[in-house]
N, C-alpha and C positions, 0 to 999 in steps of 0.2 A: 325858550319858547320854540315849539315845533313849527317847521315850515309846512306849507300846504301839501307839498310832495310827501313829507314824512307822515302827515295825518292820513293821506290817501293810501300810502303803503300799509299803514296799520289797519285801516279799514279793509283793505284787500286781503291781508293775512287773516283777519278775523272772519271774513266772509268764507275764505277757503276752509278754515277750521270748522266753522258752522256747517258748511256743506258736507265735509267729511263726517262730522258728528251725526248729521241727519242720515247719511248713507249707512253708517254703522248701525244706527238705531233701526233702520228699515230692514236690513238683512240679518236674520237670526242665525243663518248658516251661510258661511262663505268657504268655498273649497277652491283652491288654486293649484293647478299643476300637480295634482295628486298622482303618485306612482307607487305601486306595490309589486315587489318581486317575490315569487316562491322559487328559490334557487335561481335558475336562469329564465324561468317562465314569468313573463310580465302579465300579471293578472289584472292590474289597473294601470292605464297608461296616460299620463298627462291630463287627468280629468279636472275640469273646472266648471263650477256652477254655483248659483246662490239661491237661497230660499228666503222669501220675505216673511216677516212676522204675520201670523194668522193665516198663512197660505195653506191650501191643501195641495201638496206637491207629490206627483206620481213619478217614481223612478223606475222606468221600464226597460226591458231587454229580454232577449231569448234566454233559454237555459244556458248556464255557464258564461254569461256575458260579463259578470263582475258585480252584480247587484248586491248579493249577500256580503261579499268581501268589502264593498264600500260601506255598507251599513255597519259592519263590525268595526271598521276603522273610525267611522263617525262616532260610534258609541264607546270608543276607547278600549275595545276588546282585542284590537289588533293594531300593531304598529306598522307604519309605512316607511318607505325608503326616501321619497322625495315629495316636495310640495308643502303646502300649509293649509290648516283647517282652523277656523274659529267658530265656536258655538256661543251665541249670545255675547260676542266680543271677547271670549276667552279662548286662548290657544289650547288645542287638544293635547299637544305634547307638553307644554309648559305647565298647564293647570288642569290635569285630568280629573282630579277630585272635584274641583269647582265645576267643571263641565258636566260631570255626572249629576250634579244637583238640578240641572236644567232640563233633563230629558227622562221620559219613561220609554220602555220598549216592550213590544210584544214580538217574541221570537217566532221564526217559522216552525220550529219544533215545539211541542207542548212543554211548558216549564213549571206548571203548578205541581204541588206535592199531592198526589192522589190519596195518600194515607192520612191526610189532615182534612179538616173541614174547610169550607170556604172562608169562614171567619178567621181560623187559625192561619191560613195562608196569608191573609191580609195583615194579621197581627205581626207575623214574622217580618214581613216587608216593612212595617212601620218601625220595628226595632232596628232594622238595618239602616234606616234613614234617621234614627235617633229622634223620632217624633214623640213629643210629650204625651203621656197616657190619655188624658182627657181629649186632646186634640186628635190623636189617632183614632179614638173611639168614634168621634163625630165624623171624621172623614171616612172611616170604614163604613159606617151606616150610610153616609151620603152617596158614596160611589157604588156600593152594592145595590142601593135603591135605583141609581141611574141605570144600571144594567139589569134591573129587575131580578136580583138574586137575594135580596134581603130576607125573603121568606124561606130561603134555602141555606141560610148562613151556617146552620149547625149540622148540615148534611156533609158526609164524606164526599170529597171530590171524585172519588172512584165511581160514585153513583151518577155523576153528571154526564150529559151528552157532550159531543164534541163542541157544539155551539155554546153550551153553558160554560165549558172550560175556557173557551175563547173570551167570553164575556167577563169571566173572572180575571183573566189575564189583563184585559183592558182596564178593569177597575183597579187592579193591583198596580198597574203602570201609572195610574193617575194619583195614587195615594199621597205622594209628596208634592202634588200640584206642580207638575213640570210645565215648562214653556213649550216643549216639543214632545210629540209622541211618535216614536218610530214604530212602524208596523211592517213586518216582513211577511208578506202573503197572509194577511190576517184572516181571510175567508176561505183558504184552500181546503178542499174536501167537504165543505158545508153545502147543504141543500139551498136552493134559491130563497126560500122563506127566511132561513136563518141568516143568510148573507145580507138580505135586505135589512133585517133587524140590527145586525152588527153595524152596518153603515149608518143606520139611523142614530145609534148610540154615539158613534164616532163624530158625526156631523153636529150632533147636539153639543158634544163636548167642545168641538171647534168653535161653535157659535157662542155658547154660554160662558165657557171658561177661557176663551181666546187662546186655545192651544193650537200651535202649528202642527199640521199633520204631514209626515213624510212616510210614504208607503210604496211597497212594491206589490205587484200582482200580475197574473196572466189573464185576468178577466177584464177585457177591454170595455165591456159594457159598464162595469163599475167605474172605470176611469172617466168615461164619457159623462157619467152622472155627477161625479163629485170633484174632479180635479180642476184647479185654477191654472196650473202650470205643469209641464211635463218635460222630463229629460229622458232621452233614449240612449242607453249604453249598449255597445256590442263589441265583442272581442276586446273588452277592457277600455274602450274609448267612447267618449260621448260623440254620437254621430248627429244628433238633432236636439234642439231645445226650443220650446215655444208653447203655444196654446193649442188646444184641440182644433180650433178653427184654422190655425196656421198649418197644421199637418194635413188636414183635409184639403185645404186650398192648394197647398204645395204639390200634393200627390194626385189631385183631382179625384178624391175618394168620397164616398157617401158616408162611410163609417170610420171610426178610429182604428178598428181592427184591420180594415182594408188598407188604410194608410200605413199602419205599423208593419204589415207584411211587405208592402211595397218598399218601405224604408230599410227593413232588416233582411229582406230576401225570403225565398220560399223554402230553403233547405231546412230539414228537421235537425235540431241540435241535440246533442247528448245532454241528458240531465245531469247537473252537478250534484254529487252526493252530499246530503246534509251532514251536519256535525253528528247527529244521532245515528245515521247510517254508518258513518266512519267509526264511531264508538262501538257499534255492534260488530263491525267487521274485525276490529282489533280484539274484541273479546273472543270471537270465533277462532282467531289465529292463536291466542294464548291457550285455548282449551285443547288444541291439537297436540 
């Protein structure tokens, strides 16, 4: 027969386990002490943050701060040197294939095939995720309707505007019903009307499908309207985390843009070349 002390010890251990379980369930992304080197250059330095399920999380920073590098690491496209990352409680290094099941991604550079129709782009993505044919057809119709492209499903993507291509990429990223949608500057280069529509689609998905949104952008007005939580990275390090009201209060600012500039400084940063720019440059060198 167990003593009162033994019973209390068991209860205590069970309570700790339960608390840890609740904590794990609440955070869908956990990043601890993340570090990434390119040679001797430290692109990401001892970065730690977490994102709760269902949150709209803005990952902000000046040009070249480490945003895109961090997203590539989170989405298993790039390996890191130190630290740990879990996505929906799965380790990014130990279970990369399992982790990929839980997220969709809209890249900074356009990634749809312009020589195919909208429907064909979606169909190829469904094959990559091994979706059963009838299920794939239902989801293709559902998400093309969500982004208002169902009537254009048989048109070549080459005929689409920039905003329509972005909407198609969002629909494609949702096809396997992910728990997280990563968006790397989803509205860059789009006019204000299209930007507003894109965010309406994203927020509808967040609300109805319970998808966690993790995004980067330079448009602070967008962040003010949609973000629940913010982390600011600069020179590879997280320099601030919190809510919009936290940043405004801390810097005595009226807008998030004003607060952001006070936190990161007034100096203009050199823009980090995109993967597409780098590819074009390599092609030019080969042709010489």
